[in-house]
N, C-alpha and C positions, 0 to 999 in steps of 0.2 A: 505493500500499499504506501504511494506516495505522501509524502509531508502534507501536501495541498489537500489531499481527501480526508485526511484524519479529523472528525468533527472535536471540538470544544467542548469539554465535559460541562453539565451541569451541577456545581456544586450544590452541596446541603452544609449550612450553617447554621447555628444557634448562636446569635451573637451573647456575650456576656451580660448575666441578668435577665436574659429571656427566656430561658427554660423553664418548663413547669415540673414542678415536685409533685410527687404522686405518692401514695403511700401502698405499700406492696404487704398485704396480709401474709403472716407465717403461724396459721391456727396452733400447729404441734408446739409454738414456743410463744404462745399468748402473747403475740406482739403482731406490731408491724414495721416495716422497716422504710425509710425515705430514699426515693430513686427518681431520678431524672432520664427518661429515657434520651439518647443520644441519636443512634441510629440501629436501624434492625434492616435485615438483609431477607426477604421473604424467601430467596433462592436456595439458602444456605443455612437461614436459622440464627445467624453469627447476629451477635447484637453487641453496644456498646451504652452502657448506663452510668450517670455519677449516682453513688448511693453513701450514705452516712449511717453508723452504725452509731447511736449513741452510747455514751459512758455506760461500762457496764451492761452493754450487750453481747451475749456471746452465741453463735449458731454452733449449736451441740454437736458430736458425732454425726455425722452424714455423708453419702457419697451422691455422686451427680453424673448422670447418663451423658455430659458434654465436659470437655476441659474447660478452665477459665483464669483468667490474669486478674489480677488486682495490681492497680497503678497508685500506693499512696501519694495524695494531696495536701491530707493536713491531718492531724495527731499520728498514731501508732497502732498499725496493723498485728494485731497477737494472734500467734496461729500455735497448733501443737508442735510445730518445729523453729520457734522463736518468734520476735516481736522484730517490726520494720516501719521505718519512719518515713517522714515525706523525701519521695523521690525513688521510694524502692518500688520494685516491679517484682511480684511473687506470684509464679503460676504452679495452677494444682492440676495434674493428668487426670483426666476423666476414671471414674471407676473406683477410685481407692476412699479411704476415711479420710476425714479431716475435721479439723475445728478452726474457725475465725472469729474473731469479734475485734471489740475494743477494750483498752483501758479500763480499770473501774474511774480513774480522774479524770477523763476527758473525751469525746465524740472521735472517731477515724471516719475522714471522707477518701473515696478513691474511686478511679475509673474499673468498673466491673466489665469486662470483656469475655464474652464467649463466644466459644467456636461454630456451636450451632445449638439448638433450642432446649433452653432452661429446662431442669427439673431436679428436684430433691428430694434424697428417700434418708429418714432419720434413721438413728442405729445407735446400737451399742458402742463402747468405747474401744479402744485399740485392739484388745483380744477377742472379742465378739466374730 
């Protein structure tokens, strides 16, 4: 394809302060999470959201049928393998058991990046 025939793409942009926060209920934990959907690809199920775990929140032992990454914007993400501050990127492979949340003292805000449609299954601890 010659360069002259390559179409210019239409970008999608959410200017700072214009995204819409929604609540995502998590009945198993009797809570809801704050999320701002940024992009959804209906062909692959890939999506990106800006999310906040409130201080003290932990998503207890669970698995996902998708891999996901968390890029920490503010606060500290606490996982079953350590804590990660702003600028850290943490990748969780599909299918394995995991835990993650905020510290007791402060919220954590992060980009939540999914490689395919989201699902969650709560389970026992690491030895179950």
